[in-house]
VEXDREN-2710 file (C-alpha; in Angstrom, 1 decimal):
% VEXDREN-2710
k/r/px/py/pz
1/MET/16.2/-4.3/23.4
2/ASN/19.4/-4.0/25.4
3/ASN/20.8/-1.9/22.4
4/HIS/18.1/0.8/23.1
5/SER/20.1/2.7/25.3
6/SER/17.6/5.4/27.0
7/SER/16.1/6.2/30.0
8/THR/12.5/5.6/28.5
9/SER/11.5/3.2/26.2
10/ASP/8.9/5.4/24.6
11/PHE/9.0/7.4/21.2
12/ILE/6.9/10.5/20.6
13/LEU/5.0/10.8/17.4
14/LEU/4.8/14.5/16.1
15/GLY/2.0/13.7/13.8
16/LEU/1.1/15.7/10.9
17/SER/0.9/19.2/12.7
18/SER/2.2/20.4/16.0
19/ASN/-0.2/23.1/15.9
20/PRO/-2.9/22.7/18.7
21/TRP/-5.7/24.3/16.7
22/MET/-5.2/22.0/13.9
23/GLN/-5.6/18.7/15.7
24/LYS/-9.3/18.5/15.9
25/PRO/-9.9/19.3/12.3
26/LEU/-7.3/17.1/11.2
27/PHE/-8.9/14.3/13.2
28/ALA/-12.4/15.0/11.5
29/ILE/-11.0/14.7/8.0
30/PHE/-8.8/11.5/8.6
31/PHE/-11.5/9.9/10.5
32/ALA/-13.9/10.3/7.7
33/MET/-11.2/9.3/5.4
34/TYR/-10.5/6.0/7.1
35/LEU/-14.4/5.3/7.4
36/VAL/-14.6/5.8/3.7
37/THR/-11.6/3.5/3.0
38/VAL/-13.1/0.7/5.1
39/VAL/-16.6/0.8/4.0
40/GLY/-15.3/1.5/0.3
41/ASN/-13.1/-1.6/0.3
42/VAL/-15.7/-4.1/2.5
43/LEU/-18.1/-3.2/-0.4
44/ILE/-15.6/-4.1/-3.0
45/ILE/-14.8/-7.4/-1.2
46/LEU/-18.8/-8.1/-0.6
47/ALA/-19.7/-7.2/-4.3
48/ILE/-17.1/-9.6/-5.5
49/ARG/-18.0/-12.6/-3.4
50/SER/-21.7/-12.1/-4.1
51/ASP/-21.5/-12.1/-7.9
52/SER/-20.4/-15.2/-9.5
53/ARG/-19.7/-13.4/-12.4
54/LEU/-16.8/-11.8/-10.7
55/HIS/-15.3/-14.7/-9.7
56/THR/-12.3/-14.4/-12.0
57/PRO/-8.5/-13.9/-11.4
58/MET/-8.7/-10.0/-11.8
59/TYR/-11.4/-9.7/-9.2
60/PHE/-9.7/-12.3/-7.0
61/PHE/-6.6/-10.0/-6.8
62/LEU/-8.8/-6.8/-6.5
63/SER/-10.5/-8.3/-3.4
64/ASN/-7.5/-9.2/-1.9
65/LEU/-5.9/-5.7/-2.6
66/SER/-9.1/-4.5/-0.7
67/PHE/-8.5/-6.7/2.2
68/MET/-4.8/-5.5/2.4
69/ASP/-5.9/-1.6/1.9
70/ILE/-8.1/-2.0/4.9
71/CYS/-5.2/-3.5/7.0
72/PHE/-2.6/-1.1/5.5
73/THR/-4.6/1.9/6.8
74/THR/-5.4/0.3/10.2
75/VAL/-1.9/0.0/11.0
76/THR/-1.1/3.7/11.1
77/VAL/-4.5/6.0/11.0
78/PRO/-6.2/4.8/14.2
79/LYS/-2.8/5.3/16.0
80/MET/-2.6/8.5/14.5
81/LEU/-6.3/9.6/15.2
82/VAL/-5.6/8.7/18.7
83/ASN/-2.5/10.8/18.8
84/LEU/-4.5/13.7/17.7
85/LEU/-6.8/14.1/20.4
86/SER/-4.1/12.8/23.1
87/GLU/-1.7/14.9/24.9
88/THR/0.9/12.6/25.1
89/LYS/1.3/11.4/21.5
90/THR/3.8/8.4/22.7
91/ILE/4.3/5.0/21.2
92/SER/6.4/2.2/22.9
93/TYR/9.6/1.0/21.4
94/MET/8.3/-2.4/20.9
95/GLY/4.9/-0.9/19.4
96/CYS/7.1/1.2/17.2
97/LEU/8.7/-1.8/15.7
98/ILE/5.3/-3.8/15.5
99/GLN/3.8/-0.9/13.5
100/MET/7.0/-0.7/11.3
101/TYR/6.7/-4.4/10.6
102/PHE/3.1/-4.8/9.6
103/PHE/3.4/-1.4/7.6
104/MET/5.9/-2.6/5.5
105/ALA/4.7/-6.2/5.4
106/LEU/1.1/-5.0/4.1
107/GLY/2.5/-2.0/1.9
108/ASN/4.7/-4.5/0.1
109/THR/2.0/-7.2/-0.4
110/ASP/-0.1/-4.3/-1.9
111/SER/2.9/-3.6/-4.3
112/TYR/3.0/-7.5/-5.3
113/LEU/-0.7/-7.6/-5.7
114/LEU/-0.5/-4.7/-8.2
115/ALA/2.1/-6.6/-10.4
116/SER/-0.1/-9.8/-10.0
117/MET/-2.7/-7.7/-11.5
118/ALA/-0.8/-6.5/-14.2
119/ILE/0.2/-10.3/-15.0
120/ASP/-3.3/-11.1/-15.3
121/ARG/-4.3/-8.2/-17.8
122/LEU/-1.0/-9.1/-19.7
123/VAL/-2.3/-12.8/-20.0
124/ALA/-5.9/-11.7/-21.0
125/ILE/-5.0/-9.2/-23.7
126/CYS/-1.8/-11.1/-25.1
127/ASN/-2.8/-14.5/-24.8
128/PRO/-6.6/-14.8/-24.6
129/LEU/-7.2/-18.3/-25.6
130/HIS/-4.6/-19.7/-22.7
131/TYR/-6.1/-17.3/-20.1
132/ASP/-7.9/-19.9/-18.2
133/VAL/-5.1/-22.3/-18.4
134/VAL/-2.4/-19.8/-17.3
135/MET/-4.6/-17.9/-14.7
136/ARG/-6.1/-21.2/-13.0
137/PRO/-7.3/-20.5/-9.5
138/ARG/-4.4/-22.8/-7.9
139/ARG/-1.9/-20.4/-9.7
140/CYS/-3.5/-17.3/-8.3
141/LEU/-3.5/-18.6/-5.0
142/LEU/0.2/-19.0/-5.2
143/MET/0.9/-15.8/-6.4
144/LEU/-1.2/-14.4/-3.6
145/LEU/0.9/-16.5/-1.0
146/GLY/4.4/-15.5/-2.6
147/SER/3.4/-11.9/-2.4
148/CYS/2.5/-12.2/1.3
149/THR/5.5/-14.3/2.2
150/ILE/8.2/-12.2/0.4
151/SER/6.7/-9.1/2.1
152/HIS/6.7/-10.5/5.5
153/LEU/10.2/-11.9/5.3
154/HIS/11.4/-8.2/4.0
155/ALA/9.5/-6.7/6.9
156/LEU/11.1/-9.3/9.3
157/PHE/14.6/-8.5/8.0
158/ARG/13.9/-4.7/8.1
159/VAL/12.6/-4.7/11.7
160/LEU/15.5/-6.9/13.0
161/LEU/17.8/-4.5/11.4
162/MET/16.1/-1.6/13.1
163/SER/16.3/-3.4/16.5
164/ARG/19.9/-3.3/16.8
165/LEU/20.1/0.4/16.7
166/SER/20.7/2.6/19.8
167/PHE/18.6/5.7/20.5
168/CYS/20.2/8.1/23.0
169/ALA/19.3/11.7/22.7
170/SER/15.9/12.6/20.9
171/HIS/13.1/10.3/20.7
172/VAL/10.8/12.5/18.9
173/ILE/9.9/11.1/15.5
174/LYS/8.9/13.8/13.1
175/HIS/6.2/11.8/11.5
176/PHE/2.7/10.6/12.2
177/PHE/3.7/6.6/12.5
178/CYS/7.1/4.6/12.9
179/ASP/8.5/4.8/9.4
180/THR/12.3/3.7/8.5
181/GLN/13.7/7.1/7.6
182/PRO/12.2/9.2/10.3
183/VAL/13.2/6.4/12.9
184/LEU/16.9/5.9/11.4
185/LYS/17.2/9.9/11.8
186/LEU/17.1/9.5/15.6
187/SER/19.9/6.7/16.1
188/CYS/23.1/7.5/17.5
189/SER/24.4/4.4/16.2
190/ASP/26.3/4.5/12.8
191/THR/23.5/3.9/10.4
192/SER/25.5/4.2/6.8
193/SER/25.4/0.4/6.6
194/SER/21.8/0.2/7.7
195/GLN/20.9/2.8/5.0
196/ILE/22.7/1.0/2.4
197/VAL/20.9/-2.4/3.2
198/VAL/17.7/-0.4/3.5
199/LEU/18.1/1.4/0.2
200/THR/19.2/-2.0/-1.7
201/GLU/16.7/-4.1/-0.2
202/THR/14.0/-1.8/-0.9
203/LEU/15.3/-1.5/-4.2
204/ALA/14.9/-5.0/-4.7
205/VAL/11.4/-5.5/-3.1
206/ILE/9.7/-2.2/-5.0
207/VAL/11.5/-2.3/-7.9
208/THR/10.8/-6.0/-8.9
209/PRO/6.9/-5.7/-8.9
210/PHE/7.1/-2.2/-10.5
211/LEU/9.6/-3.7/-13.3
212/CYS/7.0/-6.6/-13.8
213/ILE/4.2/-4.1/-14.3
214/LEU/6.3/-1.8/-16.6
215/PHE/7.1/-5.0/-18.7
216/SER/3.5/-6.3/-18.6
217/TYR/2.3/-3.0/-19.9
218/LEU/4.8/-2.6/-22.6
219/ARG/3.6/-6.0/-23.8
220/ILE/0.0/-5.0/-23.7
221/ILE/0.7/-1.5/-25.7
222/VAL/2.6/-3.4/-28.3
223/THR/-0.4/-6.2/-28.7
224/VAL/-3.2/-3.4/-28.4
225/LEU/-1.4/-1.2/-31.1
226/ARG/-1.6/-4.4/-33.5
227/ILE/-5.3/-4.3/-33.0
228/PRO/-6.9/-3.0/-36.4
229/SER/-10.1/-1.3/-35.1
230/ALA/-10.1/1.6/-32.9
231/ALA/-12.9/0.2/-30.9
232/GLY/-11.1/-2.7/-30.3
233/LYS/-8.0/-0.8/-29.0
234/TRP/-10.1/1.2/-26.6
235/LYS/-11.7/-1.8/-25.4
236/ALA/-8.4/-3.4/-24.4
237/PHE/-7.0/-0.2/-22.8
238/SER/-10.1/0.6/-20.9
239/THR/-9.7/-2.7/-18.9
240/CYS/-6.2/-1.5/-18.0
241/GLY/-7.1/2.1/-17.1
242/SER/-8.4/1.6/-13.4
243/HIS/-5.2/-0.6/-12.5
244/LEU/-2.9/2.0/-14.1
245/THR/-4.3/4.9/-12.0
246/VAL/-3.7/3.0/-8.9
247/VAL/-0.3/2.1/-9.9
248/ALA/0.6/5.8/-10.8
249/LEU/-0.7/6.9/-7.4
250/PHE/0.8/4.4/-5.4
251/TYR/4.1/4.1/-6.6
252/GLY/4.5/7.5/-7.6
253/SER/4.4/8.6/-4.0
254/ILE/6.3/5.6/-2.7
255/ILE/9.4/6.4/-5.0
256/TYR/9.4/10.1/-4.1
257/VAL/9.6/9.0/-0.2
258/TYR/12.0/6.4/-0.3
259/PHE/14.4/6.5/-3.2
260/ARG/16.4/9.4/-2.1
261/PRO/19.2/9.4/0.6
262/LEU/18.8/10.3/4.4
263/SER/20.4/13.5/3.6
264/MET/17.8/14.7/1.4
265/TYR/14.7/13.6/3.8
266/SER/12.4/16.4/4.0
267/VAL/10.0/16.1/7.0
268/VAL/6.9/18.1/5.6
269/LYS/7.2/16.9/2.0
270/ASP/7.4/13.3/3.2
271/ARG/4.6/13.5/5.3
272/VAL/2.3/14.5/2.3
273/ALA/3.6/12.3/0.0
274/THR/3.3/9.4/2.7
275/VAL/-0.6/10.5/3.3
276/MET/-1.0/9.8/-0.4
277/TYR/0.0/6.2/-0.4
278/THR/-1.1/5.2/3.1
279/VAL/-4.4/6.9/3.4
280/VAL/-5.4/8.7/0.0
281/THR/-4.5/5.7/-2.5
282/PRO/-6.5/2.8/-0.2
283/MET/-9.5/5.3/0.0
284/MET/-9.6/5.8/-3.8
285/ASN/-9.1/2.3/-5.0
286/PRO/-12.9/1.5/-4.6
287/PHE/-13.7/4.6/-6.6
288/ILE/-11.3/4.1/-9.3
289/TYR/-12.4/0.5/-9.7
290/SER/-16.0/0.8/-9.6
291/LEU/-16.5/4.2/-11.1
292/ARG/-14.7/3.1/-14.5
293/ASN/-15.8/-0.5/-14.3
294/LYS/-19.1/-1.9/-15.8
295/ASP/-18.9/-5.4/-14.2
296/MET/-17.9/-4.0/-10.8
297/LYS/-21.0/-1.5/-11.0
298/ARG/-23.4/-4.3/-11.8
299/GLY/-21.7/-6.2/-8.7
300/LEU/-22.3/-3.6/-6.5
301/ARG/-25.8/-3.1/-7.7
302/LYS/-26.6/-6.7/-7.2
303/LEU/-25.3/-6.5/-3.5
304/MET/-27.4/-3.4/-3.0
305/ASP/-30.6/-5.4/-4.2
306/LYS/-29.7/-8.1/-2.1
307/VAL/-29.6/-5.9/1.1
308/HIS/-32.9/-4.1/0.1
309/LEU/-34.5/-7.5/0.0
END
């Protein structure tokens, strides 16, 4: 904290818009989106837990993805909602680092869970006879624990790096939460080495699961194209459709925000792209997985029947 040379220990989060007329409409929109995210993902978790036919590796990872999505949006959205109705819009220095830590830890866990789900689909389609052996519960649990451990270590390293920076002049973060790039922009320390470390480390943490997903789907495509019947091809691809949609939404916006030098950082464009993977993707996941998935629809119907009883 001694490196944090300033008269005040608070940052000011500008939020999505500084227009006073926009604060209440934005509050209403994001409060509704947050509610839909929490309710939708809780329903997915309960449906999977209540239907024994959904006690498979794919749905084990999906229920954990839903849980991570609830936590992930809770790190940023409630604080943003409070700031939309508040005059001060401040966040303490320590609060900023804590928010940054959990945002990165949970976001990266999401990324690794999507990679785990891609591996699950790869084994199911390319090696179906050995699926139960390869994707046994113990191995799935280890994949989940590995995802969490790597992500939390990465977040800890990044926050320790950020805590060494000094902030002298401006304390206004041009964002709705404490993200790395907007905070780096405010530092009066030399951030060139931090930027290089951040970029290389982000490459390692985000690109590793992304390459894993890419490799899995290349293998899946090759295998599916060998299936003689069109119906067989469609059935194999349809089990991957939901996952591919989520991957495209999540990684598309992340790559746009994080894989550019600080000089190319654009406040407005980055806010929009960040809203995509922090709010829109976690909200859309339950719809994507339930609307296109017969097993999930059946599980949700079964859950509703239990509730009505």
